[in-house]
N, C-alpha and C positions, 0 to 999 in steps of 0.2 A: 506493500499500499505505499502509495507515496501522499507526501505530506505539503503542507507551504513549506518553503526554500529557508533556510535563514544563512544560507552561504553569502546572500549580499552583506551581513551586519559585519561591521568592521571586528580585525581578531581580537582588539582587547574585548569586546562584549561575548565574544565565542568565547571566551576563558572563563568567563563569570559564568556562562551556563556550569561550567565546571563547579566551579566554586560551588557553586547552590546545589549540585549535585552530590558533595562532599568529596570531590575530588581537586583539594587546593593542594594536596601532593603532589598532584602532578603537575601543578601550574606552574610550581617550586622549580621543579627539575627538567621543567619543557627547555626553555632557552639555553641548558648546559646540554643538557641531553641534545640537540638536533645541532649545533654547533659542534659535536662533535662527529657528525657523521659525515662519507665521503659520500663521491660519487660512485656510480654502480658501475662495475665493470664484469662484464659476462663470466662467469665461468668457462663456458668452450664446454664445460663435461659434465659429467656425473659423478656422483659417491654412491657406492652400493654394498649392506651393511648384512650381517649377521649376528641375530640375537644369540648371545651364548653364554653359562656362565652368570648369569645376574647382568649380560654388558652388549655393550654392539661393538663387533669387530670388523673395520675398513673388510672389503673382500677386494672392492675396489676403488681408487682414490683417483679421483679428478678424469677417471677413464684408467688409469693405467692400475692393473691387475697384482694385488699385496700380496695370495695364498690363493691358492687352486682352489676349481668348483671343489665346495664339500658337497658328501650324499646328501642328495634332495628326500629321501625317504617318500613315505605313500600320499602323504598328505603336505606335504610343501605350500607357505604361504607368502605370496608379498604386500609389503604394503608403500604407498605409494602418500606421499605429504601434499599439503594444499599449496595456498599462496602465503609468501612472507612465512612458512614454518619450516621445522627442521627434523630430523630422527630423534635423535640423542634428548631423552627427557620427556618429549611431549608424548614420546609412542610405547615408553617402556612399559607402563602400567597396559594395555592389548598383547605386546608380546608376549607378558609373562603370562596372560590368560587364556593364551594361541596355545602356548605351548600344555602349558597344564589342559587342556582341552582334547589334548590330539594331534594337533601339527609336530611334523617330523622335524620342521623347520622353518624359523620365520627369516625373510631377509626383504629389508628396507632400500627402495630408490629415492635416494637426494639429489636435488637438482635447484639450478639459478632458479629463483619460482618468478623473476623478471623477464625474462627471455620471453619470446614468442612460446607459445603451450604445445605449436606443431612441433618445433623445435626440440623442445625437453619432452617429446614424444617418440622426437627420434632416437634422444638417449635412452628413452623408459627400453625402447625397443632390443638397443645394443644389453642393457643389464642382463633385458628374457632371452636371450642370443648365448651371453654370457651363463647364464647359470643352468643352462641345456644341454650346455656344450658335451656332460660324458654322459647324460641319460637323457632319453627321448620318453615321450609317451605319457609322462608324468600327469596326473588330475590337481593341477596347479588350484589356489584359492589368491585372488586376487582384494583385499582392500585396502580403496583410494578415496581420499577425502579433501571436501570442497574442491578446488581447483584441477588438484590431483585427476577427480574422474575424468575431466577434461582432456589431460595428459595422457591416463590410458586410454581412454577410447578416439581420441587420435589415432592409435596403431592398435585395436585391438576388431575397427573399424575399418580398417585401408585394405582389405582386400587378401592379403599375407599368411600363412600358416606357418603358425610357431610349431616347435619341436615339443610341443607338448601333446596329451590326449586328443584324441577328435572330437572329439564335444564331451559337455559336461564340467568342462573346467568355472567353477563357482569366481564369481566377480561380484563382491557388495558395494556400491556406491552408496557412500554417506556426506548428505548436506552437499549434493554438487547441482554445481551453476547451470545445469545444462539448458535453459533457456536467459541466462543471462541473468546478475545480481543487478538490483536499482541503487545499490550502492557505488555499481563501478559506473553508471552513468552520473549521477549526484558527482562525485568525484573529478569524471573531465570536464562536466562545465562549470564544476568553481573556479577562481580566482586559485592559480599556483599554490602562494601564500597560506590560504584558506585550507586546501585540501593538506598539503605537508602539517598544517597542524591537527586535522583528523587524524589523518595517520599517526601523527606522533603519540595521541591518544590511546589511542591502543598499541603502539607499540610498547607504549609506559607501563600499561596496566598488562604486558606479556602476552599479548592476543598473536600479535606478530612480531615476528624478528627476521629483517633483512639485511645480509649479509655478505660483506666479499670475499671471494675463496680463501683470500686470507684470514680471516674472520672478521676485518673491520665491520662496524655499523655502516648499513647504505642510508644517505639521505633519497628517500621515496617523494615522489609528487603527486602516485596517479595518476601521471600521462604516461607511464613506460607500455611498454607492446602488450603484455600479457592483461594489464588492466584495460585496456582496449577493447581485447578480445571478450572482456567478459561484457561487456554492453548488451542490452538483448537488443538485439539485429543484427549484430555485428558479420560480417563476410563470414569469421573464424565458426561464429555458431551454424549460420545457415547453411553453409558445405557439412558441417558436422552433423549436424541435425536432418536435414533434409536429402542430402549426396550420397552419405552412406551408412543412412538411418538403417538399423535391423540386419548389417553383413559383417553378423560375431557367429557362422556358425557352431565353433572350438566353445563359447563362450556362452554362460547362462546369466543375466544381469537379475540383480534385487540391488532394489532399493531404499534410503533411509533418509527425512526429511526431522529436522528439529523444529519445536515451534515456540522457545521460551527464546526472550534474548538475554534474562539477565541482567545486573547490577552495571557490568561496566559497555556492555552492546546498548543498553538504554543510554549510558550517558553519550558515545558514539552517535548515536540516532537522533538525539535531540541537538547533537554537535551541529549533523548534517540538516539533517530535517527528513532521513527516510528511513520507516522504523520498519525493517524488511522480518520476517517470522522469527526468523531464528540469529538476529544480527547482523546477517550478513546477504542470505540466503530465502527467499520464499517457499515454503513448503512444495504448490503447484510449482517452481523449477528445480526442486530434489527429487522429486518424486515424478517427475512430464513420463507419462507416456508416447513421447516422439522415440527413447531409445529402448520402448521393445523390453523392457524388464517382464518377469513374471511373477512379482511379489514387491510389495508398496508396505514399508513403515514408517509409522510416525511418532517420534519419543518427547517427550516434556523436557530439552534441552536447547541449553543454546551452541553454537557453530562450533564454538570449542571443546563444547563439554561433550559434545555429540559423539569423539573418539577419545573420552577422557574417564567418562563414568563409568561404574559398573553398571548397572543396568542399562546402558547404551552398549555396553561393549556385549552385552549378553543376546540381543539382540543382532549384532556382527556373526556372533559363534553361530546361532541358528541360521541364519542368511548361507552363510559358507560351509553348511552343515558340519559343524565341530560338537554342535550340542544335541 
């Protein structure tokens, strides 16, 4: 739902909104934090992790293998994060739950989410090729979150055949902006300074984490390629949803949507004037029928909690056949 915009207000007034919402600490830290951020430099590659012994081990470091391909087992799972996210930390709990519920291996694909989605889709394809180097015809599970759903779909629907089971590979698409996000629309038309302030609010509350490959925090304006592709009706989404729709005979899709914003996303919504269902994505977009899923679910969590909260993780486990 789109409500009257606040983006024409001066920065000082927008920051006052945050104070009124109990985020004075954000205001105190905003100037220092944003001044420390550097321009974005594309990673030009990807990382691939394996979760084992309670932590993440790098298998591929910016495109360079660091370890040999491990045994997959009967039920390997691949995780794909979303916009402004990373693997180590946010996905620890889900990885632990997957292993305790019967996954034989948990891998995770990490990428530069400010790059174009189809670029990262190409890297995702490389990661899957790496994992299937030694073993073919395994039945995979894939769990993708937010923009990661589009990264995964850009490859799973491009007509190629992967060295996995010929059918029945299960994919849970969690909070995916399949029809775009109204937040991306608003950020694209906001004054750049205001957009930076809005994005910084989410960064400082831990919802988004943008870094260059060397770990330096990145200055983000909301005009980067991936943001533009998330605008409803973008050329990218039109191609993905209408030219390649349902061309995934190896994969069976399920979707999950969140429908509560929570405090942090509510503050962000008041700042930019867009009140999406989970703070970023509408239920209609996350559970869009255009992608040809066989099952949908809606859970009472925000865009971040939908992959971090135990009850939401149980829904994911059910969707990929581990419960």
